[in-house]
C-alpha positions as CSV (number, residue, x, y, z in Angstrom):
1,X,0.0,0.1,0.0
2,X,1.5,3.4,-1.0
3,X,2.0,6.0,1.6
4,X,-0.3,9.1,1.2
5,X,1.0,12.6,1.9
6,X,-1.2,15.0,3.7
7,X,-1.2,18.6,2.4
8,X,-2.9,21.8,3.9
9,X,-5.1,24.0,1.8
10,X,-7.2,27.0,2.7
11,X,-10.9,26.5,2.9
12,X,-11.5,28.7,-0.2
13,X,-9.7,26.3,-2.2
14,X,-12.5,23.8,-1.9
15,X,-15.5,26.0,-1.0
16,X,-17.3,29.1,-1.1
17,X,-19.4,31.1,1.4
18,X,-22.4,33.3,1.7
19,X,-23.0,35.5,4.8
20,X,-25.8,37.5,6.5
21,X,-26.0,39.3,9.9
22,X,-28.9,39.5,12.1
23,X,-28.4,42.0,14.9
24,X,-25.1,40.9,16.8
25,X,-25.0,37.4,15.2
26,X,-23.5,36.3,11.9
27,X,-24.8,33.3,9.8
28,X,-22.3,31.9,7.3
29,X,-23.1,29.1,4.8
30,X,-20.2,27.1,3.4
31,X,-20.6,25.1,0.3
32,X,-18.1,22.6,-1.2
33,X,-17.4,23.3,-4.8
34,X,-17.2,19.5,-5.5
35,X,-19.7,17.0,-3.9
36,X,-16.7,14.7,-3.0
37,X,-15.2,17.6,-0.7
38,X,-18.2,17.8,1.5
39,X,-16.8,15.3,3.9
40,X,-13.8,17.6,4.6
41,X,-16.4,20.3,5.7
42,X,-18.0,18.0,8.1
43,X,-14.8,16.6,9.5
44,X,-12.9,19.8,9.7
45,X,-15.2,22.9,9.7
46,X,-16.5,22.0,13.3
47,X,-18.0,24.3,15.9
48,X,-14.7,24.1,17.9
49,X,-12.5,25.1,15.0
50,X,-14.8,28.0,13.9
51,X,-14.9,29.3,17.6
52,X,-11.1,29.2,17.7
53,X,-10.8,30.7,14.2
54,X,-12.9,33.7,15.3
55,X,-11.4,34.0,18.8
56,X,-10.5,37.6,18.3
57,X,-14.1,38.4,17.9
58,X,-15.2,36.4,20.9
59,X,-18.2,34.6,19.8
60,X,-20.2,33.3,22.6
61,X,-21.5,30.4,20.7
62,X,-21.1,28.7,17.3
63,X,-23.8,26.4,16.1
64,X,-23.4,24.2,13.0
65,X,-25.9,22.8,10.8
66,X,-25.3,20.2,8.3
67,X,-26.8,20.6,4.8
68,X,-25.8,17.4,3.1
69,X,-28.1,17.5,0.2
70,X,-26.6,20.8,-0.8
71,X,-23.1,19.8,0.1
72,X,-22.5,22.5,2.7
73,X,-22.8,23.9,6.3
74,X,-24.7,26.6,7.9
75,X,-22.7,28.4,10.8
76,X,-24.4,30.7,13.2
77,X,-22.0,32.7,15.4
78,X,-23.5,34.6,18.2
79,X,-22.4,38.0,19.5
80,X,-19.4,38.6,16.8
81,X,-20.7,41.8,15.2
82,X,-19.9,44.6,17.7
83,X,-23.6,45.2,18.4
84,X,-24.6,44.7,14.9
85,X,-24.5,47.0,11.8
86,X,-26.5,49.8,13.2
87,X,-24.5,49.9,16.5
88,X,-21.0,49.5,15.2
89,X,-18.6,52.1,13.7
90,X,-16.6,49.2,12.2
91,X,-18.3,48.3,8.9
92,X,-15.5,45.9,8.0
93,X,-16.4,43.5,10.8
94,X,-19.7,42.3,9.3
95,X,-21.2,39.6,7.1
96,X,-19.2,39.3,4.0
97,X,-15.9,40.2,5.3
98,X,-16.1,37.6,8.0
99,X,-17.1,35.0,5.5
100,X,-13.9,35.7,3.8
101,X,-12.0,35.2,7.0
102,X,-13.7,31.8,7.5
103,X,-12.5,30.8,4.2
104,X,-8.9,31.4,5.2
105,X,-9.3,28.2,7.8
106,X,-6.8,25.6,6.9
107,X,-7.9,22.3,5.8
108,X,-5.9,19.1,5.8
109,X,-6.3,16.6,3.0
110,X,-4.4,13.8,1.2
111,X,-3.2,14.8,-2.1
112,X,-6.0,12.6,-3.6
113,X,-8.6,14.7,-1.8
114,X,-9.4,12.7,1.3
115,X,-9.2,14.0,4.8
116,X,-5.8,14.1,6.2
């Protein structure tokens, strides 16, 4: 059996994201470009990893919903938007900008695409 070598890629190489904000909470949906990469999202884009990835924004909770028929995940991050769009002077900390931040999360995979 040949040895496999693990590589690290940014989430944006295997998925895209959509975001929206409701008050002080952020909703990010992540969808694999290819159906065969959905398992990487399930295995590695966990509530704990997302909480850690956004630790500078101090979310109080991250809830993940699996969307297997769509090849994606829906993530709800609570209390990460500086009070919400209307209460914050920091426009860059909302919705779309933070979805791009999530897409910098590193994913481990074998060269053949399996989880590493």
